[in-house]
N, C-alpha and C positions, 0 to 999 in steps of 0.2 A: 481064281477069286481068295484061296485063303493066301498069298500074297496082299492082295489088295486090304481083306478085311484087317492081317496086323497091322498095315499101312493106316489103316484107317482108325484103328486102336490108338496108335503111337499116335496121332496129330491131335488124338481126340482128348490124349494123357498129358501131351506137352502141352494145348490151350487150356486143361486146366490149371498145370505147376504155373504157365505167366501169370493165371488170373488168379492163384492163390497168395503170390508173389506180391502183383500188382495191389491187391486186398489189404497183405501188411504191410507193403510199404508208406501205402494210406496211412493207416492206422499208425502206425509212426511218425509219420511226418506232423499228422494231428497230434500226437502226445506232444513231438517237439516244439511245437508253434503254442501251446498253451503252457509249458513250462516243467513238465510230466518226463523229463529227461533221462530218467529213468526203464519208463516204462515204453520210452522210444527207443531207448538203447536196446531192450529187451527181443523187440521188433524187428531192429536191424539186425543183429548178430548172427540170426540162424540164414539170415538173408546174404550177409557178405561171404559166410563157408561156402556159398550153395555157387558163388561167383556172379550174384547181380547187381550188373552196373550201378544203376539208380543206387540201390540201399548201401555200393560201397563211397560212393559218392557222398551219401547224407551221413553217412558212418566218419568221413574224411571233417565234415562239417563241424561235426560233433568232438571231433580232437582238436580240429582248427582254435573254434571258442571257447572251447572246454564245457561243454555242456553236461554240465552229469559225473565230469571226469577231468582230470591235471590236464589243461593246456597240452599239448605234443606235435609239434609241427612238424617231425620225420614221420608219425603215424599216421596224418592227415595227408600229409605228401603220398605215404606210398600208397594210399587206399585212392588218392587220386589217380594217380598212374594206372593203376590197376583198373577202374573204370573207364580212364582214356583210352585203354588201349583196345576197349569194346567199344571203341567209337561213341561213349557218353558225351553228350554237348558241353553240360552242366562242368563236368570233372575237366575238360579239354579246356574250357575257359579258364578255369581256377588256375589250372597249372600253367596257365600262358599266364598269366598274373605276377603268379611267382616267378618264374623265367621273365618277366618285366624288373620286378623288383628285388633278383638277386638277394633274398635274406638264406633261405632257407637250401636254395642250389644254385649254380656257377651262374651268372646275370648272362643270359644269351637271348638277346633282341629276336635276331634270327627265327629261333624255336618258340620266341612269345608271338611271331607274326605267325609264325606257319599251324601253333596250334590254335588262335586265335580264326583262322580262315578258316578253318576244318569246323571250327563252332559256328560260326556266321552261316559255314555253306549249308546246315543243317538250319537254320532257321533262326538262332539266336539272337533275340534283338540286343539285348548288351554287347553281345561279339559283335553284332554288326557295326553297333555302334565303335567299340574301341579298335576294331579294325581299318572303319575310316578315318579315326584320328591318326591310329599311324600311318596309313596310307598319305593322308595330307602333311606329317609332320616328316615323313621319308625315315620312319621309327621301323629297321629290320625289315625297312624294303624300297626298291626305290621310290622318291617322290611323285603322287600322281593326283593332281586338283580332280581329273575326273573321274578316275577311281574310287575316291575320297566320295564323290557326291554324288556316287550308286551307292555304295555303302549306307552311308547318311539317308537315303533315299531309302532304301531295304527297310529301316530300322525306323524309319518315322512311320512308312506305311504299317508297323507294328504298331503304332502309338506308345514310343518312346521319345518323352516330353524334349531330352535333351540334344537328339538326333533334327528333331522338329528344327528348335532353336539353330542348331548348327548350320542344319540346309537355309535356312532364311538368311544366315550370315555367308554362304555360301553364293545365292540370289544377289545378296546387295552390294559382295564384292567381284561377283561374275566372276570365280573360280570355280571352274570342272561343271560350267553351267553359264549357258547367255545371260550378262546382267538385265536382272530383273527386278526395281523397287516394289512391284506390284506380287509377283512371287515372292520375294521376300516379305509382303504385309500378309501374305496366306498362311507360309507357316508360322510369322511368328504369333501370328492371331490365335492360330491350332495348336501349339504350346505355349502361351497364357490361356484358352480356355482349359489346357490341362493341366493347370497351375503353375507352369513353371518360373519363377520368379523377373526376371530380366526378360520375361519379353514382350510385357505390357510397354515397357519403354522402350524397347526395340520397333515395335508396332506403330509407337504416337511417332518415331522419329520418321520411320518408312511413311507416314499418312502425310508429313509434313513437305515430304516430294511428290504428290500427288492429286491429281483433280477429285472434286469430291465424287465424279462417273467411276473414277478409278478405284477408288476407294469401296465405294459400292461393289462394281465388280468384283473385286478382290475378295471382297466378306461372300460374297456368293457362293466364288468358287471354294474359298475353305470351309464354310456350313454345309455344300457337297462335297469336298472330303473326306473331310472329318466323320458324316453322315456312313459313308462306306468303310471308313474305317471303325466305325461302333460297331457294323452289322458284322464285319468278320469278326470282330472279336466275340460276338452272339452266337455266331454258328460255330465257333472254336470251344467255345463253352460247353454249346449243345454236343458238338462232336465228343467232348471230352469225357462229360456225364454219361454219355451212351456207352464208350470204354470202360467208365467204371462199373456200370450194370451189368453190361456181358463178359 
């Protein structure tokens, strides 16, 4: 019984600690977004000392962008590496970009791909999109249109407009998916609804190759898919609010 009580107390203390870390991080991000950089740093600094990965990542961004401190790419890199080692997806993706760019570190496209893949598997839409582009172009990995189309689809389903536009292009050209002007119109329409500038022009080109019946069918599909995406976003936002509350 005593062991169970001690274990329960430990769990409660751990939960309380994580809650405090999360609250302090949110305060720091709020301060950062409103330009109160020094206040944000004061929130992040103790969390970084505790080894809290989300704070390590945010502090990395502070040094990378020079928010209230002199820009320091190497400090940013070190912080991103610490957070990435804890499997924090934003840090993994940021590191992937740095290895792909090859300025602060030696260019390593294979490592860039591997880090992008890790972040993409955790559901980071921007990483899923980049992974699709890398796979489509054979950057750091063997070229594979089918796999690229799947990653575009994953990001598109998270309402990532550029992925929706590129997925439409995949359907238009029949790369990795069955060629379909109708499905190209579906995803160009959704990308246009999300404000992607080139999608309207592509949508009009799609419509030229379709009958009025097919156009109406595509618009109906687009509306159905878009509603589903927006509902998923609403559920995610509600879950995030609950997590913040508890």
